[in-house]
N, C-alpha and C positions, 0 to 999 in steps of 0.2 A: 503493499498499500504506499502511495505517495500522497500527499496532502499539503498545499502551500496557500498561506493566506497572509494577509497584510493587516496588521492591527497599528491603531493610531493610540498612541498613548497621549493623553491630556498634558497641558503644559503644567512644568513642575518648576519649583525655584531650584537655584544653584544649589548643588549639593548631592547627596546619593540617596537613591529611593529604592526601597525594596518592591520588586514588580512580579515575583513569582505566581502569586495568587491570581493577578490581573492577566499573565500570559496563559497559565493552566485554564483560567474559567472559560476564555475565549476560545482555545483549542478543545472542542467537546470530542473530535477525533482520537486525542490522545489516549482516551479510555478504552478505544477498541485495539490498542497495539500492545502486544504481549512482550515484545523485545524490539528494540529499534532505536533511533537517533532523532532528536530534535535539534536542528541547526536554526540560530537565531542571529539574524543581520540587522544591525540598525543602519538605516539609510540617511545618516548625517556624519559631519566630520567635525563637530564641536561637542559631542556627546559619546557616551563609552557604555559598554557594558561588562559586565565581571561578575564572578561568582563569590561570594563571600559569607559573612557573618549573617545570620536571619533573625537572632533573638536580640541582641543588644544595640539599640540605635545609637549609642556612644561610639561604636567602631565606625557607623557610616559618617559620623560627625569629625571623628578623628582623622579618617583618610582625607576627607575633604580639608581639613584645616593643614594638613600635612602636605597636599598639594598645592594649596593656594599660597603656602608660605615659600615653597620651593620654585614655583613657575607665577611669579606675579605679573601683573599687567604691565608693570612699567620697565621693564628691561629694555636698556637703551640699543640694544642690538636687532630687537624686533622691528622689521621693515613692514609687515602686514598689520597695519593699524586703521585701516579705513572703516571696518566695521565696529570699532571701539576696542578698549583696552582689555576686555575680557576675551575678545575673540582669538587672539594667537596663543594665549595659555590654554584655551577650551581646545584648540587643535592639538597642541602638545599632549594634553590630558588624555586625549582620545587615541592618539597614536600609541602613547604609552600602554593604555590599559586595554585597547582594543575595541572594536566595534561588532564582533562576532562571538559566538560561544556555540559548542557543539555539546548536547549533554544526552547522557544514556536514558533511554525508557524503558522500564520492567513493569510489567504486569498493570499496564494502563496509567501510570505515573511517572514522573520524573523521578531517577535513580540518584537522588541527592543525599549527602551526608545530612545526619543529624542537625547541624547548625548552619546549613549552606542554604542560600537563598540567590535569587538572581537581582542584581542591582544594575538600574540604570544611572550612570553617572551625567548628570546635568552641569556642564562645566560653563555654561553661560549665565549672566545675570538674568535675562529673559529669553531663554531657548525657544520657547513655543511649543507645540505640539511636536510629537517625535512619530515617525514611521519605522515601524519593525517588520520585517518580513519573515515570517516563521516557514520552515519546511521540515515535515515530518515524515519519516521513512521507517517502515517497519513491518512486522507480521502479526 
């Protein structure tokens, strides 16, 4: 079985947001897969996807604080500044963290560790709605 769909993620504030439930709720076909893979591809260059802690929101806060400190918007060598001081740092964060995830599916569910969840990293102050292509493959 192959299934592909596009999800629209509502605009979020800058930072990291747990989106596991949002993704799995939208993919009703996930329940039909005994063994397979779910590939997620974010269609943006200033946001990211990563798999990390799903229980303590302080982890999301701390990673955002870490990245903001190390990749500020006022670095003198940034030349791509037409879209604002948060844009180039957002591109750097997206490149470092990535915009794709491939996750195992087992018995109709994502085969995640106990404390793992899918994060959307919004790296712009006002990034707007984000689009995510989901491709489910399995039997």
